[in-house]
Rosetta silent file (secondary structure, phi, psi, omega in degrees, C-alpha in Angstrom):
SEQUENCE: XXXXXXXXXXXXXXXXXXXXXXXXXXXXXXXXXXXXXXXXXXXXXXXXXXXXXXXXXXXXXXXXXXXXXXXXXXXXX
SCORE:     score description
SCORE:     0.000 S_00000001
   1 L     0.000  137.673  175.090  -27.697    1.990   12.235 S_00000001
   2 E   -76.970  160.077 -175.415  -24.274    0.527   11.522 S_00000001
   3 H   -59.687  -41.460 -176.654  -21.308    2.720   10.707 S_00000001
   4 H   -64.442  -45.327  179.796  -21.073    1.598    7.124 S_00000001
   5 H   -60.831  -44.379 -177.681  -24.795    2.316    6.438 S_00000001
   6 H   -58.393  -47.660 -179.966  -24.399    5.696    8.145 S_00000001
   7 H   -62.537  -40.892 -179.863  -21.408    6.618    5.916 S_00000001
   8 H   -66.816  -48.885 -176.709  -23.197    5.497    2.790 S_00000001
   9 H   -63.788  -42.182 -177.026  -26.530    7.282    3.591 S_00000001
  10 H   -65.314  -42.108  179.607  -24.694   10.452    4.714 S_00000001
  11 H   -63.524  -42.205  176.754  -22.592   10.489    1.491 S_00000001
  12 H   -65.218  -38.728  177.752  -25.758   10.088   -0.578 S_00000001
  13 H   -61.902  -38.509 -176.966  -27.564   12.771    1.354 S_00000001
  14 L   -84.371   -1.205 -179.848  -24.754   15.242    0.772 S_00000001
  15 L    52.816   46.914  179.851  -24.692   14.105   -2.914 S_00000001
  16 L   -94.380  143.783  177.834  -20.948   13.539   -2.829 S_00000001
  17 L   -73.255  -43.206 -178.752  -19.140   11.533   -5.521 S_00000001
  18 L   -93.206  137.884 -179.940  -16.448   10.250   -3.182 S_00000001
  19 L   -67.707  150.285  177.156  -17.496    8.232   -0.119 S_00000001
  20 L   -86.601  143.478  174.116  -17.095    9.656    3.353 S_00000001
  21 L  -118.657  163.046  179.654  -14.831    8.049    5.894 S_00000001
  22 L   -62.873  -23.644  177.833  -14.884    8.668    9.652 S_00000001
  23 L   -91.002    2.320  179.613  -11.674   10.699    9.340 S_00000001
  24 L   -64.213  129.865  176.359  -13.070   12.901    6.510 S_00000001
  25 E   -87.156  111.791 -173.787  -12.818   16.520    7.578 S_00000001
  26 H   -62.115  -37.155 -174.526  -16.252   17.913    6.712 S_00000001
  27 H   -70.172  -13.465  178.263  -15.083   21.554    6.755 S_00000001
  28 H   -94.765   -1.583  172.826  -12.577   20.743    3.991 S_00000001
  29 L   -67.386  135.106  178.612  -15.356   19.527    1.611 S_00000001
  30 L   -51.363  -37.716 -175.408  -15.777   21.814   -1.361 S_00000001
  31 L   -95.576    8.525 -175.582  -19.504   22.028   -0.849 S_00000001
  32 L   -75.357  114.646  179.542  -19.473   22.416    2.968 S_00000001
  33 L  -150.783 -172.916 -177.202  -21.510   25.566    3.651 S_00000001
  34 H   -63.471  -31.838  178.919  -24.485   26.712    5.743 S_00000001
  35 H   -69.482  -40.663  178.300  -26.895   24.798    3.462 S_00000001
  36 H   -65.214  -37.142  176.112  -24.869   21.594    3.906 S_00000001
  37 H   -61.552  -44.111  179.210  -24.967   22.169    7.644 S_00000001
  38 H   -64.093  -39.098  176.274  -28.760   22.429    7.540 S_00000001
  39 H   -64.906  -41.644 -179.014  -28.934   19.212    5.466 S_00000001
  40 H   -66.886  -41.623  177.166  -26.698   17.444    7.949 S_00000001
  41 H   -64.064  -41.148  177.078  -28.866   18.562   10.874 S_00000001
  42 H   -62.405  -43.731  177.717  -32.007   17.344    9.082 S_00000001
  43 H   -56.936  -50.358 -178.615  -30.335   14.023    8.290 S_00000001
  44 H   -68.314  -42.910  178.821  -29.222   13.449   11.857 S_00000001
  45 H   -60.363  -40.746  179.989  -32.538   14.597   13.337 S_00000001
  46 H   -70.710  -45.127 -173.803  -34.449   12.291   11.042 S_00000001
  47 H   -83.555  -23.773 -176.280  -32.287    9.183   11.482 S_00000001
  48 H  -122.082    9.693  173.951  -31.404    9.508   15.097 S_00000001
  49 L    47.625   47.208 -177.879  -34.423   11.214   16.503 S_00000001
  50 L  -122.247  178.174 -177.945  -32.313   13.927   18.067 S_00000001
  51 L  -130.975   69.400  174.476  -32.535   17.733   17.915 S_00000001
  52 L   -66.916  154.638  177.325  -29.222   19.098   16.673 S_00000001
  53 L  -128.231  163.061  177.277  -28.829   22.774   16.193 S_00000001
  54 H   -54.624  -42.059 -178.894  -26.374   24.753   14.077 S_00000001
  55 H   -61.972  -25.888  177.783  -24.389   25.722   17.161 S_00000001
  56 H   -68.672  -27.932 -178.233  -23.848   22.010   17.885 S_00000001
  57 H   -74.143   -6.497 -176.724  -21.956   21.658   14.664 S_00000001
  58 H   -68.587  -20.897  178.303  -19.309   24.148   15.790 S_00000001
  59 H   -90.857   -5.100 -175.525  -17.514   21.253   17.604 S_00000001
  60 L   -90.798  128.997  174.860  -17.692   19.011   14.561 S_00000001
  61 L  -116.601  -52.592 -178.106  -14.699   18.665   12.319 S_00000001
  62 E  -108.035  169.743  175.520  -14.715   15.098   11.002 S_00000001
  63 H   -59.790  -40.970  177.882  -17.429   12.601   10.240 S_00000001
  64 H   -57.665  -43.325  179.377  -16.190   10.772   13.363 S_00000001
  65 H   -68.674  -27.656  171.838  -16.674   13.787   15.546 S_00000001
  66 H   -65.847  -39.822 -179.114  -20.238   14.109   14.118 S_00000001
  67 H   -66.007  -39.906  178.946  -20.809   10.496   15.071 S_00000001
  68 H   -63.650  -39.610  178.893  -19.494   11.200   18.613 S_00000001
  69 H   -65.924  -37.210  174.488  -21.923   14.151   18.858 S_00000001
  70 H   -66.999  -34.872 -177.658  -24.793   11.904   17.824 S_00000001
  71 L   115.398  106.651 -177.930  -23.582    9.297   20.299 S_00000001
  72 H   -55.104  -26.736 -179.252  -21.357    6.353   19.409 S_00000001
  73 H   -64.771  -18.520  177.650  -23.787    4.106   21.236 S_00000001
  74 H   -82.414    0.865 -179.321  -26.222    4.716   18.348 S_00000001
  75 L  -118.989  133.680  174.597  -23.991    2.935   15.891 S_00000001
  76 E   -82.713  152.256  178.462  -23.507   -0.798   15.502 S_00000001
  77 L   -75.090    0.000    0.000  -19.989   -1.854   14.620 S_00000001
Protein backbone atom coordinates (compact mmCIF):
# COMPACT_ATOMS: atom_id res chain seq x y z
CA UNK A 1 0.00 0.00 0.00
CA UNK A 2 1.38 3.43 -0.75
CA UNK A 3 1.65 6.05 1.97
CA UNK A 4 -1.07 8.27 0.53
CA UNK A 5 -3.58 5.40 0.33
CA UNK A 6 -2.71 4.38 3.89
CA UNK A 7 -3.29 7.91 5.20
CA UNK A 8 -6.60 8.18 3.34
CA UNK A 9 -7.90 4.76 4.43
CA UNK A 10 -6.76 5.23 8.02
CA UNK A 11 -8.45 8.67 8.16
CA UNK A 12 -11.68 7.14 6.83
CA UNK A 13 -11.46 4.21 9.24
CA UNK A 14 -11.13 6.57 12.19
CA UNK A 15 -13.97 8.68 10.73
CA UNK A 16 -11.94 11.88 11.02
CA UNK A 17 -12.93 15.06 9.21
CA UNK A 18 -9.36 16.29 8.83
CA UNK A 19 -6.87 14.14 6.98
CA UNK A 20 -4.01 12.49 8.81
CA UNK A 21 -0.39 13.26 8.04
CA UNK A 22 2.64 11.20 9.03
CA UNK A 23 3.47 13.76 11.72
CA UNK A 24 -0.04 13.77 13.22
CA UNK A 25 0.18 12.95 16.92
CA UNK A 26 -2.47 10.28 17.41
CA UNK A 27 -2.63 10.75 21.16
CA UNK A 28 -3.62 14.40 20.63
CA UNK A 29 -6.70 13.49 18.57
CA UNK A 30 -9.92 14.37 20.38
CA UNK A 31 -11.34 10.91 19.79
CA UNK A 32 -8.21 8.88 20.62
CA UNK A 33 -9.22 6.37 23.28
CA UNK A 34 -9.18 2.64 23.91
CA UNK A 35 -11.87 2.05 21.27
CA UNK A 36 -9.84 3.95 18.68
CA UNK A 37 -6.81 1.87 19.61
CA UNK A 38 -8.82 -1.31 18.97
CA UNK A 39 -10.01 0.06 15.62
CA UNK A 40 -6.40 0.89 14.74
CA UNK A 41 -5.25 -2.62 15.63
CA UNK A 42 -8.03 -4.17 13.54
CA UNK A 43 -7.19 -1.88 10.60
CA UNK A 44 -3.49 -2.71 10.71
CA UNK A 45 -4.09 -6.43 11.19
CA UNK A 46 -6.51 -6.52 8.25
CA UNK A 47 -4.46 -4.49 5.79
CA UNK A 48 -0.98 -5.68 6.71
CA UNK A 49 -1.62 -9.24 7.86
CA UNK A 50 0.13 -8.59 11.13
CA UNK A 51 -0.87 -9.23 14.71
CA UNK A 52 -0.57 -5.98 16.65
CA UNK A 53 -1.60 -5.89 20.28
CA UNK A 54 -2.65 -3.01 22.49
CA UNK A 55 0.74 -3.07 24.21
CA UNK A 56 2.42 -2.53 20.82
CA UNK A 57 0.68 0.84 20.56
CA UNK A 58 2.43 2.10 23.70
CA UNK A 59 5.41 3.11 21.53
CA UNK A 60 3.24 4.84 18.95
CA UNK A 61 2.82 8.59 19.09
CA UNK A 62 2.50 9.75 15.49
CA UNK A 63 1.06 8.18 12.38
CA UNK A 64 4.67 7.88 11.18
CA UNK A 65 5.64 5.90 14.26
CA UNK A 66 2.67 3.59 13.61
CA UNK A 67 3.96 3.12 10.07
CA UNK A 68 7.41 2.29 11.46
CA UNK A 69 5.84 -0.27 13.80
CA UNK A 70 4.03 -1.83 10.84
CA UNK A 71 7.28 -1.76 8.88
CA UNK A 72 8.23 0.99 6.44
CA UNK A 73 9.04 -1.69 3.87
CA UNK A 74 5.28 -2.34 3.64
CA UNK A 75 4.68 1.10 2.14
CA UNK A 76 5.36 2.20 -1.41
CA UNK A 77 6.55 5.78 -1.75
